[in-house]
C-alpha positions as CSV (number, residue, x, y, z in Angstrom):
1,M,0.0,0.0,0.0
2,T,1.5,3.3,-1.1
3,W,1.0,6.5,0.8
4,D,-0.8,8.0,-2.3
5,E,-3.3,5.1,-2.1
6,V,-3.8,5.8,1.5
7,E,-4.5,9.5,0.9
8,T,-6.8,8.7,-2.0
9,S,-8.8,6.2,0.1
10,L,-9.2,8.7,3.0
11,R,-10.0,11.6,0.7
12,N,-12.7,9.6,-1.2
13,H,-14.3,8.5,2.1
14,I,-14.3,12.1,3.4
15,E,-15.7,13.6,0.2
16,T,-18.4,11.0,-0.1
17,Q,-19.6,11.1,3.5
18,W,-19.4,14.9,3.7
19,A,-21.6,15.3,0.6
20,L,-24.3,13.1,2.3
21,G,-24.4,15.2,5.5
22,T,-25.7,18.4,6.9
23,Y,-22.7,20.4,5.9
24,A,-22.6,19.3,2.2
25,S,-22.8,22.9,1.1
26,T,-19.6,23.7,3.1
27,E,-16.7,23.5,0.7
28,L,-13.8,21.1,1.5
29,V,-10.4,22.5,0.9
30,W,-7.4,20.1,0.8
31,E,-3.8,20.8,1.7
32,N,-1.9,22.8,-1.0
33,E,-5.2,24.3,-2.5
34,S,-6.1,27.9,-2.5
35,E,-8.5,29.2,0.1
36,P,-12.0,29.5,-1.5
37,D,-14.2,32.6,-1.8
38,F,-16.9,31.0,0.2
39,P,-18.3,32.3,3.5
40,R,-17.7,28.9,5.2
41,Y,-15.3,26.1,4.5
42,M,-13.4,23.2,6.0
43,S,-9.7,22.7,5.4
44,V,-8.5,19.1,5.5
45,Y,-4.9,17.9,5.9
46,I,-3.7,14.3,5.9
47,E,-0.3,14.0,7.6
48,G,1.9,10.9,8.0
49,T,3.6,10.6,11.4
50,Y,5.1,7.1,11.8
51,S,6.3,4.2,9.7
52,E,7.5,0.7,10.7
53,K,8.6,-1.9,8.1
54,S,9.4,-5.4,9.3
55,G,10.6,-8.6,7.7
56,Y,9.9,-12.0,9.1
57,G,11.7,-14.5,6.9
58,G,11.4,-14.8,3.1
59,T,9.3,-13.1,0.4
60,G,5.7,-12.4,1.4
61,K,6.5,-12.3,5.1
62,H,7.0,-8.6,5.4
63,A,4.7,-6.2,7.2
64,S,4.2,-2.5,7.2
65,I,2.5,-0.3,9.7
66,E,2.2,3.4,9.0
67,A,0.3,6.1,11.0
68,G,-0.9,9.6,10.5
69,I,-3.4,12.2,11.6
70,I,-6.2,13.9,9.7
71,F,-6.5,17.5,10.8
72,F,-9.5,19.5,9.9
73,H,-10.2,23.2,10.4
74,S,-13.6,24.8,10.1
75,F,-13.7,28.5,9.1
76,V,-16.9,30.5,9.6
77,P,-17.3,34.3,9.5
78,S,-16.6,36.1,12.8
79,G,-19.8,36.9,14.7
80,E,-21.7,34.0,13.1
81,G,-20.2,31.1,14.2
82,K,-18.6,29.4,17.2
83,E,-21.5,26.9,17.5
84,E,-21.6,26.3,13.7
85,A,-17.8,25.8,13.6
86,I,-17.9,23.3,16.5
87,K,-20.8,21.4,15.0
88,S,-19.0,21.0,11.6
89,V,-15.9,19.8,13.3
90,V,-17.9,17.3,15.3
91,T,-19.6,16.2,12.1
92,M,-16.2,15.6,10.4
93,G,-15.0,13.7,13.5
94,N,-18.1,11.5,13.3
95,I,-17.4,10.7,9.6
96,L,-14.0,9.5,10.5
97,Q,-13.7,8.1,14.0
98,L,-13.7,4.4,14.8
99,R,-14.0,3.3,11.2
100,T,-12.0,1.0,8.9
101,I,-11.6,2.2,5.4
102,D,-10.8,-0.2,2.5
103,N,-9.9,-2.9,5.0
104,F,-6.5,-1.5,5.7
105,I,-6.9,2.0,7.3
106,D,-8.1,2.0,10.9
107,L,-9.2,5.3,12.3
108,E,-9.1,6.0,16.0
109,G,-11.4,8.3,18.1
110,S,-11.8,11.9,17.2
111,N,-10.1,14.5,19.3
112,P,-12.6,17.1,20.7
113,P,-13.1,20.4,18.7
114,S,-11.0,23.3,19.8
115,P,-10.3,26.8,18.7
116,A,-7.0,27.1,16.8
117,I,-4.9,30.2,17.5
118,Y,-3.2,31.5,14.4
119,G,0.5,31.2,14.5
120,T,0.9,28.3,16.9
121,D,1.4,25.6,14.3
122,D,1.6,27.2,10.8
123,R,2.3,23.9,9.1
124,L,-1.2,22.7,9.7
125,L,-3.1,25.9,9.0
126,P,-3.5,28.1,6.0
127,N,-0.9,30.9,5.8
128,Q,-3.3,33.5,7.0
129,Q,-6.9,33.7,8.0
130,P,-8.9,34.6,4.9
131,G,-9.7,38.3,5.2
132,G,-8.7,38.2,8.8
133,N,-12.4,38.0,9.7
134,Y,-13.0,34.3,10.4
135,Y,-13.5,32.2,13.4
136,R,-11.6,28.8,13.3
137,C,-12.2,25.6,15.2
138,S,-10.1,22.5,14.7
139,G,-10.3,18.8,15.2
140,S,-8.2,15.7,14.4
141,V,-8.4,11.9,14.0
142,P,-5.4,9.6,14.2
143,F,-5.2,6.5,12.0
144,I,-3.0,3.5,11.2
145,V,-2.4,1.7,7.9
146,R,-1.7,-2.1,8.0
147,S,-0.4,-3.8,4.9
148,G,2.0,-6.5,3.8
149,I,4.9,-5.5,1.6
């Protein structure tokens, strides 16, 4: 299982389930995409955090475990939205947590929604808040990937 395949499986699951839910009209924006011109959106980042490759004898007896975290950040206009931002983060967490995707990606429990303060961890957030007039709330779900190599 390549990391590209892992990201594709996760992204397909997220996009499909998001489109079926309450927040389907809220745009999903993936890492390395431009911030949209929408009043509300959800940024989604898939980040690898760990890899272990093991061999137990000959060909076909190798194993791989990789891990990562899906970070998601809800942006809503200031003054309209702490409750809406939190609800959309909870919705994304529910789409992901405690699921197995494509028989090889196991997602853990969702971390609770929390406001993200701009500047604390720039690698996970857009470079700047759009228009400087948005409220942001974040969540995350860790996962592991099991496969033979």
